[in-house]
Residue, then its C-alpha position, 0 to 999 in steps of 0.5 A: m399307417r398301412a399305406r405309409i402316408d405321413i400326417s404332413e402329406i394328408e395335411a397338405e392334401t386336405k388343408i386340415r391342420a395336423k392337430y385336428l387330424r390327430a384328434l380325429e385318429n384319437e377320437e378326441w372330439g373336444l379338441l375339434p371346433g364343433p360337430a359340424y367341423v367334425r363331420s366335414f373333416l371326417r368326410t374329407y379325411a375319408e375321401a383322401l384315404d379312399l374310405d367309405a365316408k358315409l359309413l364313418l359319418e353314420e357311425y360317428k352320429l350314432r356313437h358321439e352325437r346326441p339326438s336333436d329335439h326333433d328326433l326325440m319327438p314322438i311320431g303320434a299323440p299318446r293314446r288314452r288308456g281305456g278301461g282295464r280289466g273288467g271295465r275298471g277304467a270306464g267305471r273310473m271315468g264315469p258318464p260324460r257331464e252335460p254342459r251348463r246352460i245359461p238361463v233364458g232370462v239372462v240372455v233376454g236381459v243382455i239383449l234388451v240392454l244391448l238394444v237400448g244402448a244401440l238406440y241411444l248411440l244412434g240418436k246421439g249420432a244423428g243429433g251430432d251429424g245434424g249440428d255438424s251439417a248445420a254448422t257446415s252449411g252456415t260456414q259455406t253460406s258465410r263464405t259465399t256471401t263474403t267472396p269479393v267480385p273479381s272486378t279488379t282482376t278483369a280490369s287488369s287483364s284487359k289492360k294487359k291485353k291493350k298493352a300487348t296489342k300496343k306493343k305488337k303495333s309498335s313493333s310492327s310499325s318499327s319494323k317498317v321504319v327505315r333510318l337514313a343518313v347522307v354521307a358526302t364522300g367527294p370529291g367536291p360538295v354535293f347538293a341534297c334534298l330529302v323529304d320523308a313519307g309525310g312530305k316534310a323536308r328533312i334536308p331542305g336543299a343543302t350543299l354538303q361538303e366533302g366528309v360531312t355526314t347528316d343526322a340519321y332520319k327515321s320514316k317509313s320512306f324517303r324521297l332523295r335528290l342528289g346533285n351528283g354522285n359524290a355521296r353514299l347512303r347509310v341505310d339502317g347502319k349500312l353504307r350503300d353506293v349511289p350511281d354516278a349520275s346527275p341528278v340522282a333521285f331515289r325512293i328509299s323504304k325498308g329494304s328497297l332503294k329505287r329510282v323515282a319517276p321525274d314527276q316524283v322527284p322532290s323539290c326543296g324550294 
């Protein structure tokens, strides 16, 4: 009121609702949400009015907050009052009582009972372990005697190795085999004589007309004699030209096509 500040200005500055500010001014603590909010509102309100917030909070705690259970606990344990005047207190308490002693016979009897029980349990446990070990050894013996000899496994593995070896041999041999066919391209017919690696005449001196293609023959190598250059060779599916010469003789193998010496020229009868 002295600063001539309206309650709405404080509400906008502190973000505290006007009804809570009025409750603070009138000390109507029941209208506020709780003690924690009261302390927060008091601190913010005091800082907005340039007042001592710490002093206001301490006054609020002393006047309106109840002390907690921790504050009510005594610092030290209460002392027992000693003898009053003329030693009356000591006379009331009397001399300290001696603790009761357990008879020696009772102690000895309990120890004997415990020893007998322990010996019984140890004997029973040893017998059980022996039976279990015997049963276990018997089971292991029976398993050992009934285990079949894995002869079939060894035989099957040897068969597999043989098959793998055969496959490797066949694949290596097939990789060296060459396929050959003669294509008569013209103009005009062409004489052909074809002998495989075993000396067998695959084309036994035949005259191929223009446009004729022979069968594809397989062998590790061939010797071919052509009457002229009116032909092409299909080697492993690929067409290859032959030199225009007469006669023409070649030795054909995997990846190789070479002229042969005169004494190596094949004859087909």
